[in-house]
N, C-alpha and C positions, 0 to 999 in steps of 0.2 A: 601455359604456365599460370598457376594461381597467383593472383596479386598478393603481396605480403601485407600483413596486418598494419593498419595505419589509421590516420585521422578520419578517413572516409567511413571506416567501420564504427569508430566511436561516435561520430555524428549521426550515423544511421541508427545506432542503438539508442542514442539519446532521443531521437524522433520516435522510436518505438514506444518508449515509456511515456512520452508526451501524449501519444495516441491513447495509451492505456488510461492515463490519469485524467484526461479530459472527461472521461465518463466515470472513472472510479472515484476521483476526488469530488466530482459533482454529487455522486451518491453518498459518499461517506460524510461529506460536510453539510450538504443542503437537503438531502431527502427527508430527514426527520423534520427539519424546519418547514419544508414545503408542505408536507402532509399534515402537520399540526396546525400551521397558521393559515394555509391557503385552502386545503381540502377538509380541514376540520376533524381529522382523525386523531384519536387519543395517542399521546406519545408512547404510552405503554403498549398499545396495540401495534403501532409501527415497529417498535423494538422487537415485539414478539414475532412479527412476520419475518423480520430480518434474521432472527435466530432460527425460526423454523426452516427458512430457505437453506440454512447450512446443512441440514440433514440431506437435502437434495444434492448439495455440493459434495458430500461424502462419497457419493457414487459417481457424479459427473467428473469431478476433478481426477479421481483415480483412473476412471475409464479413459479420459483424455491423455493422461500420462502414459497409460499402456499403449494407446493408439500411437503416440509419438515414438515410443521405444520400438514398436513392432513395424513401423512404417519404413518403406525403402527410401534410400537416398536418391533424389532426382537431380537433374542438372542444376536446379536452383538450391539444392540442399535437402536436408532431412526435415528441418523444422520451419524454414522460411516460407514454404508454400502456404502454410496455414494462415499466415498474416494476410496474404492477398485474398484468400478464400473467405475469411471471416470479418474483414474490416467493415464492410457495409452492414451485415446483420447486427454486429455489436453496436454500431452507431445508431441505427434505426431503432433498435429495441430500447436503447437508453433514452432517446427522445420521447418514446411513447410513455415512459413512466410519468413525465411531468406535464400532464395535460390539464391546465387550469379550467378549461371549458367544461370539465366534468365535475366541478366542485359542488354543483347543485344537485347532483345525482343522489339517490338514497345511500345511506351509510354502508349498507351491506354490499352494494355495487362498488363503492370506492375502495373498500377493504379488499374485495375480491380482485378488483382491477390492479391494485398495488401488488398483491401477491403474484398474480399471473405475469405481469410485465417485469417485475423485479426478478423473478426466477428465470424468466426467458432471457433477460439480459445477463444477470450475474452467474447463474448456474449452468447455462448452456453456451451462449455466444461469447461472453467475456472469458469463460474458462477455455473455450476452443481457440482463442487467440493468445491469451496470456501465458498459458503453460508452454506452448511451443516457443513463444518469444523468450521466456525466461530460460528454457532449456537450451536455447540456441547459443547462449554465452559459451558453453563448453565446446561447441563446434566451431566457434569463430577463432579461438586460439587455445593452445594447451599451456601457454606460459602464464605463471601466476601474476606477473607484472601486467601483462595485457588484460587479464581478467579483472585485476584491480582497476585498470583504466576503464574497462567497460562498466564496472560497478559504479565508478565515480561519475561517468557520463550519464549512466542511467539515472542516478540520483539527481544530477543536475536537471535532466529532463523532467523528473518527477517534481522538482522544486519549481521549475518554470510553469508547468501545468498547474501546480497547486496555487501559485500566485495568480496566474491568469484566472482561475476559478474563484479562489477565496478572496482575492483583493479587488478584482474588477466588479464582481457581482454586487457587493455592498455599495459600490459607488453609483450603480445604475438601476438596481432592482428594488430599492426601498423607497417608500413614500411616507410622508408624515400624515397621520390621521389622529386627530384629537391630542396632539402633542406627543404621540408615540410613533416611532419608526417601525413600519410594518412592511412585509414582503409583498410586492406586487406580482400576483400570480401570472397575469398575462405576459408581462415583460419577462418573467422567469422562463416561461415556456419557449419564448423566442430565443432566449439565451441558450437554453438546452439544445435547441436545433442548431444554433451556430457552433456550439462546441462539438456536436456530432459530426458536422461537416469538416471541421478542423481536425478531428480525430482521424477521419478517413485519409485526409491529405498527409498527416504525419505517418500513418501506417504505410502508405505507398512509398514515402521517402525512405522509411526503414527497409522496406523490401528491396529497393533498387540500390541502396548504398552498402548494405552489409553483405559480406561474403562468408560462407561457411567453408572452412578449409581443413578441419579436423574430421577424419573419417570416423563416424559413429556407427557401430554395427546395428543391425535390426534384430539381433538376438537369435538369428538362425544358426543352428549348429552349436549353440552354447548350452550350458546346463539349464534345467527347467527353471523358468522364472515366471511362473503363472502368478495370478493375483495373490493367492494364499501364501506362496513362498515370498513374494514381495512384501506382504504385510508382516510376515514373521521376521523377515530381515529388518524391516523398519522398526518393529517393537524392540528388537535386541540391539539396535544401533544407537548407542548413547549420544553420538554427535547429532544425529538426525532428531531424536526425541527432544534433546535439550534446545536445539535451534528452533524447533517448532514451539516449544514453551516460551522461548525468548521472543519469538515473533508475535505470539498471542498477546503477551503483556506489553510489548512495545506498541503494537497497534492499538491496544486498549488505551494507553497513555496518549499517543499521538492523535488518534481520532477523537478522543474526548476533548483535547485541546482545541482541535479544529471545529468540532461540532458546537462546543459551548461558546466559542467566539461569537456565534450567531445569537446568543442570548446575553452574554456579558456586556458586549459593546452597545447594542441598541437599548437594553433595559436597565442594566446596572449603571452604565456610564452615559447612556443617551448619545452616543457618538459612533456612528458607523464608519465615518472617515478614518478614525483611529484604527478600526479593524483592518482597513485596507493598508494603512501604513505598517501595521504589525506584519501583515503578509509580505509586503515588500522587503521588510527587514529580514524575514525568514529567507527570502531568496538571496539577499546579500550575504547572510550567514552561510547559506549552502554553497554559494560561489566561492566564498573564502575557504570553506572546508574542502572544496573540490581542488583548490590549489595546493593544499598541504596534506590531504588525507593519504595519498600514496606514499610520500616519504616518511610520514609519521607511522603509518601502518607497517612499512618495511623495517623501520628502526625498532619499534616497540612491540609490534604484533597487532593484528586486527582485533582480536578479542580483548586484549589488554587495554587498548585505547578506548574501545567501546564501553568497558566497565567504568572507567573514569568519567567519560562523558555522561553516562546514565546517572551516576550519583550527583554530578553537578546539576543536571536537569531536575532531579528530584529535590535537591536543596533549594533551587530557585522557586519551585512550586510551593514548598513548605514555607519559605520566607514570604511569598505573596499571601498565603493563607493567614499568617499571623500579622503581617504588616497592613493588609487591606487598604492600599493607598486610595486616597480620595481623588487624586488627580489621575486622569486616564493615561497621561503620557508617562507617569511613573510606572504604571502597570505595563504599558507597551515596552518601556526600556528594560524592565526586569524580564518580561517574557521573551524579549529578543535574545537574552542570554540563554534562556531555556531552548529556544529554537536553534541557537548556535551549537549547543551541546548535542541536541538531537541530530543536527546536520552531520556531526562526526559519525554517528552510527549509521545514518542513512547512506553516506558515501561508501561505507565499508560493507554494509549488510549483504549486498548481492555477491560480493566476493566470498563471504562466509559460506554461502550455500554451495558455491563451486568447490570450496574446500571439503564440504560435507560429501559432495558427489564423489570426489577423489577418494575420500576415506571409505565410502561405501564400496567402491570398486575394489579397494585393497582388502576389505573385510569379507566381502561376499563373492569375489571373483567374477563379477559381472558389472558392466556399465549400464546404469539405469537413470540416465539424466532426466527423462520425462517423468518417470515414476517418483523420483525423489523430489523433483521440483513440484509435481502435482500435490504431494503431501505438504510441502512448504506453502504452496499457494492456498491450499485448504486452510492451513493454520492462519494465514494472513486474513482470510475471509472470516474465520472465527473471531479474530481480534477485532475486525471491523464491526461485525454483527454484535459481538459482546459489548463493545463500546456503545453502540446504538441501543441495544437492549437495556444495558445498565443505566445509561443516561435517560432513556425514555421512561424507565420505571422510577428513577429518582426525580425527574421533572414532575411526573404525575404525583409522586409522594409529597412534594413540597406545594402541591396545589397549583402548578403552572397551567395557565392558559393565556392566550393573548390579552384577554381582558384583565386577568389577575396580575399581569406582569408589573403593574404599578405599585403593588403592595410591597412594603418593606420586607416582610417575611419571605416572600417569593424571591425578591432581589438578593437577599442574603443567602438563601438556599442555592440560587444560581451561582453565586460566587464560590460557595463551598464546593459544589460539584466541579467547577472549572479548575480548582486548585488541588483538592485532596485526591481525587481519582487519578489524575496524571502523576501526582507524587508517588502514590502507591505503585502504579505501573512502572515507573522508572526505577524505583528501588528494587522491585522484583526482577526487572531486566538486568540490572547490574549484578544481583546475586546469582541469577541463572548462569550468566556468562563467566562469572568469577569462580563459582563453586561446582558447577555441573558440566558446562560445555568443555569438552576435552581438547579441542583443536587450538591450542595456543601456539605461539610462534614456532617453537622448536619442533613440535609434532607436525605442523603444516610443512615445514621445510623438509623433514624426513619423508613425508608422504610423496612430495613432488619428486624427490630423487628415486624413490621406489618405483613410481610409475614410469619415469623416464627410462630406467633400466629395463623394466618389463617390455616397454614398447621397442626399445633398441634390440632386445633379445629376440623378439618375435619377427623382426624384419628379415 
């Protein structure tokens, strides 16, 4: 008899996203910083490489989604086996990206090395573990409340990993050189190795704690669902297209906030300890939202709550731009409100994609968990790369280099990027969810009842 859904599943799913984000957050938050300040590569070049890699993802993400949809269910489940298969490759490839011993190599070699290792990690191994992991939520439980719990625990796991990476690294990986706080490349390489090992352990915990209990077909005997049909379904799926757009602008805002923290705190404020405090406050906000996200979403609707949270976050960023506080702790306090608002959407976002999967099944007559999640994962990578590309180009535009960071014009430019870009991202996120995304509370509840009736009728 299959064990009923419970805390063990939620804890296991939390560990899965900790494993994901030990390498993902390391990349999204520190890769640009590591390659500009340690490896000496232009910020614009790094951003361009991350954008180019997304063209590779356009093929690998969709391919992995199709592999998941077509794969047979084993004793361990349909999606879970991939976590065990790919946990070591994704961890090793992440570690290879951050090799400070190569900083004296020719520039062409360093650029080529970044491209190869980043694509190997992000486009192949991370894709091969993240898409099955995300798709697995639909197989763990069919109940909307259980899925919201998985979304909440996943987001808590992401917050724990984000704080571990974003808060602890500034405490141990910076050193003072000529009155400026700079990143120590050798220490960072060691840290990258430690997080890779911890990621493997977290993935193993996920594998052994989570149970897949909802039967997901492999597509055999169903109507044609080849790649072209899947892409056509996606393009005409308003819920999917709008949640992809929402994901891109959300990641643009979030990743810009996290990435620019590596420049605002050491250069504008000269205080990396405050950066760590800010990240711990982000975790506190996430835990608070974890306690209230499910009842609030159930009362008002997931999309509705996310809209309000997005506009609050945007307002805080605009306020910071105009206020430009001289005291770092004023900046930290206001930004913590922004993190709190972002935490609301983070706790709900993964439940939104399961709503989209349900909607797609009703609309297209076929369950495509892996394919839908693959497109969503690709969108998240676009948001990450878009943030890195935009930030890299803008840092180059203001004349940033580690040596020029002492100039007032560069410092002001850093502050502008850190506040205005997230503000625009959060405003767009709120507008997309409010005006475009169709799955608000009433529609979601209706879809759940439709699918329950279908499954009951087919038994």
